[in-house]
C-alpha positions as CSV (number, residue, x, y, z in Angstrom):
1,M,84.9,31.9,-62.3
2,A,87.4,28.9,-61.9
3,E,88.7,27.8,-65.1
4,A,88.0,23.7,-65.7
5,H,90.8,21.3,-65.9
6,E,91.1,18.6,-68.4
7,I,92.4,15.2,-67.0
8,T,94.6,13.6,-69.4
9,G,96.2,10.7,-69.7
10,R,99.6,12.0,-68.2
11,H,97.9,13.0,-65.2
12,V,96.2,9.6,-64.6
13,L,99.4,7.6,-65.4
14,A,101.0,9.8,-62.7
15,F,98.2,9.5,-60.4
16,T,98.6,6.1,-60.7
17,L,102.3,5.4,-60.7
18,A,102.4,7.1,-57.5
19,A,100.2,5.7,-55.6
20,F,101.8,2.4,-56.8
21,G,104.8,3.8,-55.3
22,L,103.4,4.6,-52.0
23,I,102.1,1.2,-51.8
24,I,105.4,-0.4,-52.8
25,A,107.1,1.9,-50.5
26,V,105.2,1.1,-47.5
27,N,105.5,-2.8,-48.4
28,V,109.2,-2.4,-48.4
29,L,109.5,-0.5,-44.8
30,M,107.0,-3.2,-43.2
31,A,109.1,-6.2,-44.3
32,Y,112.3,-4.1,-42.9
33,K,111.0,-3.9,-40.0
34,A,109.6,-7.3,-39.3
35,I,112.6,-8.4,-40.4
36,S,115.1,-6.4,-38.2
37,T,113.2,-6.3,-35.0
38,F,112.3,-10.2,-34.7
39,P,114.7,-13.0,-35.4
40,G,111.7,-15.7,-35.5
41,L,114.3,-18.3,-34.1
42,E,112.5,-20.8,-31.6
43,V,115.0,-23.5,-32.2
44,A,118.3,-24.3,-34.0
45,N,116.8,-27.3,-35.9
46,S,113.6,-28.2,-35.3
47,Y,114.6,-32.1,-37.1
48,V,116.2,-32.7,-34.2
49,A,114.0,-30.9,-31.7
50,S,111.3,-32.8,-33.1
51,Q,112.8,-36.2,-31.8
52,S,112.7,-36.4,-28.2
53,F,109.6,-34.2,-28.2
54,D,107.0,-36.6,-26.9
55,A,109.3,-38.2,-24.0
56,D,110.2,-34.4,-22.8
57,R,106.9,-33.9,-22.7
58,R,105.5,-37.1,-20.8
59,A,108.9,-36.3,-18.2
60,Q,107.3,-32.5,-18.1
61,L,103.8,-33.2,-17.4
62,A,104.9,-36.2,-15.3
63,L,106.5,-33.2,-12.8
64,G,103.2,-31.7,-12.5
65,W,104.4,-28.2,-12.1
66,Q,103.2,-24.9,-12.2
67,V,104.8,-21.1,-12.7
68,A,102.9,-18.3,-11.8
69,P,104.7,-14.9,-12.9
70,R,103.6,-11.5,-10.9
71,Y,105.4,-8.4,-11.5
72,D,105.7,-5.4,-9.0
73,G,106.0,-2.1,-10.8
74,A,106.4,-0.2,-7.8
75,A,109.3,-2.4,-6.5
76,G,111.0,-3.6,-9.8
77,A,110.6,-7.3,-8.9
78,L,109.1,-9.9,-11.4
79,S,108.8,-13.4,-9.3
80,L,108.0,-16.6,-10.6
81,A,106.3,-19.0,-8.4
82,F,106.9,-22.8,-8.8
83,T,104.6,-25.5,-7.6
84,D,104.1,-29.3,-7.6
85,A,100.5,-30.9,-8.0
86,A,100.0,-30.3,-4.6
87,A,100.1,-26.5,-4.6
88,K,103.6,-26.3,-2.7
89,P,106.9,-24.4,-3.5
90,V,109.3,-26.0,-5.6
91,V,113.4,-25.7,-5.9
92,V,113.8,-25.9,-8.9
93,E,117.8,-26.4,-10.4
94,A,119.4,-23.9,-13.3
95,L,116.8,-21.7,-13.5
96,T,117.0,-19.4,-16.9
97,V,114.1,-16.7,-17.8
98,L,114.4,-15.3,-21.4
99,L,112.4,-12.2,-20.7
100,G,111.7,-9.8,-23.7
101,R,109.1,-8.3,-25.7
102,V,106.3,-10.4,-27.7
103,T,107.4,-9.1,-31.6
104,E,111.1,-7.9,-31.3
105,A,114.4,-9.1,-29.5
106,R,115.5,-5.6,-29.1
107,E,114.1,-5.8,-25.2
108,D,115.5,-8.6,-23.9
109,Q,116.7,-9.6,-21.1
110,T,117.9,-12.7,-18.8
111,P,117.2,-11.5,-15.2
112,Q,119.2,-13.1,-12.2
113,F,116.8,-14.5,-10.4
114,A,117.3,-15.6,-6.1
115,Y,114.8,-18.0,-4.3
116,K,112.7,-15.9,-1.8
117,A,110.2,-16.9,0.7
118,G,108.3,-19.5,-1.7
119,A,109.3,-18.0,-5.3
120,Y,112.1,-16.9,-7.4
121,V,113.2,-13.1,-7.4
122,A,114.3,-10.7,-10.1
123,A,115.0,-6.8,-10.1
124,V,113.8,-5.9,-13.4
125,Q,112.2,-2.6,-15.1
126,L,109.6,-3.6,-17.7
127,Q,107.7,-0.9,-19.3
128,P,103.6,-1.0,-19.9
129,G,102.2,-4.0,-22.1
130,K,102.7,-7.4,-23.5
131,W,105.9,-8.9,-22.0
132,M,107.1,-12.8,-22.6
133,L,109.1,-15.3,-20.9
134,H,110.4,-18.3,-21.8
135,V,111.5,-20.2,-18.6
136,T,113.9,-23.5,-18.8
137,A,114.6,-25.0,-15.2
138,R,115.4,-28.7,-14.4
139,S,114.0,-30.8,-11.6
140,G,116.3,-32.3,-8.6
141,D,115.9,-35.6,-10.9
142,G,117.6,-33.5,-14.1
143,V,114.0,-34.0,-15.2
144,L,113.7,-30.5,-18.0
145,F,111.5,-28.2,-17.4
146,Q,110.1,-25.6,-20.2
147,Q,107.1,-22.8,-20.6
148,R,106.5,-19.7,-22.1
149,L,104.5,-17.2,-20.1
150,N,102.7,-14.3,-21.0
151,L,102.6,-11.0,-18.4
152,F,101.1,-8.1,-19.4
153,V,102.6,-4.9,-17.4
154,K,99.4,-2.1,-16.8
155,G,101.0,1.1,-17.3
């Protein structure tokens, strides 16, 4: 017959310290991962950016542009179709796109787009999952167009 062991105060203290030690270690690890993988910076100075926000937004809405992203994994091509209010293709100036994961900056890239058959196309290889695109372009008359788009790549 097995002998019963008595639980002493030292056992309870050791168990409590081990449990809280594990919780603290996991919290420190998660905080480190959160800080090291995502910069969290959208604009350098939010106050300065806010001063022209309403005027910039009205000008962008007046353009009537829509952007539709499409990824072809077999061809390794990402395309952006800009259309105006009449659903006609738009040629933009100074197109830049920051492409990356939503939760980390490690896979961020800035692909080079070329205008082909009514859309802007760039050669990229994307792994399955959720991606985001920060699209920045200018109209012919200098109006800044900015939009953040989500792109889901199936595996």
